[in-house]
C-alpha positions in Angstrom: 143.6 87.8 10.1 140.5 89.9 9.5 138.5 91.9 12.0 135.6 90.5 13.8 133.2 93.3 13.0 131.5 93.1 16.3 130.0 96.5 15.8 127.6 95.0 13.3 126.0 92.9 16.1 123.9 93.8 19.1 125.3 94.2 22.5 123.4 91.1 23.6 124.9 89.1 20.7 128.4 90.2 21.5 127.9 89.5 25.2 126.6 86.0 24.6 129.5 85.3 22.2 131.9 86.3 24.9 130.2 84.0 27.4 130.3 81.1 24.9 133.9 81.7 24.1 134.8 81.7 27.8 133.2 78.3 28.4 134.6 76.9 25.2 137.6 75.3 26.9 137.4 72.0 28.9 139.5 73.4 31.7 137.0 76.2 32.2 134.2 73.8 32.2 136.1 71.8 34.9 136.6 75.0 36.9 132.9 75.8 36.7 132.0 72.3 37.7 134.4 72.4 40.7 132.9 75.8 41.8 129.5 74.2 41.7 130.7 71.2 43.7 132.4 73.2 46.5 130.1 76.3 46.3 133.2 78.6 46.5 136.9 78.1 46.8 140.3 79.7 46.5 142.7 79.3 43.6 144.9 76.9 45.4 142.0 74.5 45.8 141.5 74.4 42.1 145.2 73.8 41.5 144.9 70.7 43.7 141.8 69.5 41.8 142.9 69.9 38.2 146.0 68.6 36.4 147.1 72.2 35.4 149.7 74.5 36.7 148.8 77.5 38.9 149.6 80.1 36.2 147.4 78.2 33.7 144.5 78.0 36.2 144.9 81.7 37.0 144.7 82.5 33.3 141.5 80.5 32.9 140.0 82.1 36.0 140.9 85.5 34.5 139.0 84.6 31.3 136.0 83.4 33.2 136.0 86.5 35.4 136.4 88.9 32.4 133.4 87.2 30.7 131.3 87.6 33.8 130.9 84.0 34.6 132.7 84.0 38.0 133.4 86.7 40.6 136.0 86.8 43.2 137.0 88.7 46.3 140.1 88.9 48.4 140.3 86.9 51.6 143.8 87.6 53.0 146.4 86.7 50.4 144.0 84.6 48.3 141.0 85.2 46.1 137.7 83.3 46.8 135.8 82.6 43.6 132.2 81.7 43.0 129.8 81.7 40.0 128.4 85.0 38.9 124.6 84.5 38.5 124.3 87.3 36.0 126.5 85.7 33.4 124.7 82.4 33.6 121.3 84.0 33.5 122.2 85.4 30.1 123.2 82.0 28.9 120.0 80.5 30.4 117.8 83.0 28.7 119.4 82.3 25.3 119.0 78.6 25.6 115.4 78.9 26.9 114.7 80.9 23.7 116.2 78.2 21.5 114.4 75.5 23.5 111.0 77.3 23.1 111.6 77.6 19.3 112.5 73.9 19.1 109.5 72.8 21.1 107.2 74.9 18.8 108.8 73.7 15.7 108.4 70.0 16.5 111.1 68.8 14.0 109.3 70.3 11.0 112.4 71.7 9.4 114.5 70.3 6.7 
């Protein structure tokens, strides 16, 4: 398998690609939706909500956290997770940029 050559792209492009990759799994979308629904939670709550094992959910939480889409802090023996506004702001800005382009283009392509 070849290298990704990420050094040929801007920091912003690499960050956005990492964010997109992190949300590119249905279990992670379900976790994000659950966090929105409950406003915050602990890992055990997510295990009860989704049809996945605790280790699998922990791995998905780790991916979301590493990408900057969720954040967590310890409360006793558990970690309380919530959405990280900064990661979603980057996604929002990108899609706002695309949306502005599409609105201005008015389907005048191809």
